[in-house]
C-alpha positions as CSV (number, residue, x, y, z in Angstrom):
1,M,3.7,33.1,63.4
2,R,0.3,31.8,64.6
3,P,0.7,28.1,65.5
4,Y,-0.7,26.0,62.7
5,A,-2.2,23.5,65.2
6,A,-4.4,26.3,66.7
7,Y,-5.3,28.2,63.6
8,E,-4.7,25.9,60.6
9,E,-3.2,28.9,58.7
10,N,-0.4,27.8,56.5
11,G,-0.1,30.7,54.0
12,A,3.0,32.7,53.3
13,G,1.7,35.7,55.3
14,N,1.7,33.5,58.4
15,G,5.3,32.5,58.1
16,L,8.9,33.8,58.5
17,L,12.0,32.2,57.1
18,L,14.3,31.9,60.1
19,R,17.5,30.0,61.0
20,S,16.6,27.2,63.4
21,D,18.1,28.9,66.5
22,L,16.3,32.2,65.7
23,H,13.1,30.2,65.1
24,T,13.3,28.6,68.5
25,L,14.0,32.0,70.2
26,F,11.0,33.5,68.3
27,D,8.7,30.7,69.4
28,L,9.9,31.1,73.0
29,G,9.3,34.8,73.1
30,F,12.9,35.9,73.1
31,I,12.6,37.6,69.7
32,G,9.8,40.0,68.7
33,I,9.0,42.0,65.5
34,D,7.3,45.3,66.0
35,P,4.3,45.2,63.6
36,S,4.4,48.9,63.0
37,T,8.1,49.2,62.1
38,L,9.0,45.6,61.2
39,R,12.1,46.0,63.5
40,V,13.5,43.0,65.2
41,S,14.0,43.1,68.9
42,F,15.7,40.6,71.2
43,S,15.1,40.0,74.9
44,P,18.1,41.3,76.9
45,A,18.4,37.7,78.2
46,C,19.7,36.5,74.9
47,L,21.7,39.5,73.6
48,C,25.0,37.8,73.2
49,A,27.6,38.8,70.6
50,E,26.1,36.5,68.0
51,Y,22.6,38.1,68.2
52,T,23.4,41.8,68.8
53,A,24.0,42.3,65.1
54,Y,20.3,41.4,64.5
55,D,18.8,43.5,67.3
56,G,17.0,46.6,65.8
57,V,17.3,45.4,62.1
58,M,14.3,46.0,59.9
59,L,12.6,42.9,58.5
60,S,13.2,42.5,54.8
61,V,10.0,41.6,52.8
62,N,11.7,41.6,49.3
63,G,8.8,43.2,47.4
64,T,6.2,40.9,48.8
65,R,3.2,41.9,50.9
66,G,5.1,40.7,53.9
67,P,3.9,38.9,57.0
68,D,0.3,39.2,58.3
69,V,0.4,42.4,60.5
70,S,-2.3,41.1,62.9
71,A,-0.3,37.8,63.4
72,L,2.8,39.9,64.0
73,A,0.9,42.0,66.5
74,E,-0.1,38.9,68.4
75,R,3.4,37.7,68.5
76,W,4.6,41.2,69.6
77,E,2.2,41.2,72.5
78,F,3.6,37.7,73.5
79,F,7.2,39.1,73.3
80,Q,6.2,42.1,75.4
81,S,4.6,39.8,77.9
82,C,7.7,37.6,78.1
83,L,9.8,40.7,78.7
84,S,7.7,41.7,81.6
85,G,7.9,38.3,83.1
86,G,4.4,37.3,82.2
């Protein structure tokens, strides 16, 4: 979630397993994950039929600690900024 080049963090807590198109949308700020609920949110700009099924879905952590909450919070702020045109 935090760019490796900037932070050199390559642990499992700093990663998400995403399909390539979803990964691109996440990197560009069109997808966010609320760090307090782990719910996935999509920007209205990319809510086509293919992605509406994922909007509002809770992230599955499969019994692991899950992603780093502080990294998710940073990405959530970026997502919110992109939503407001920032």
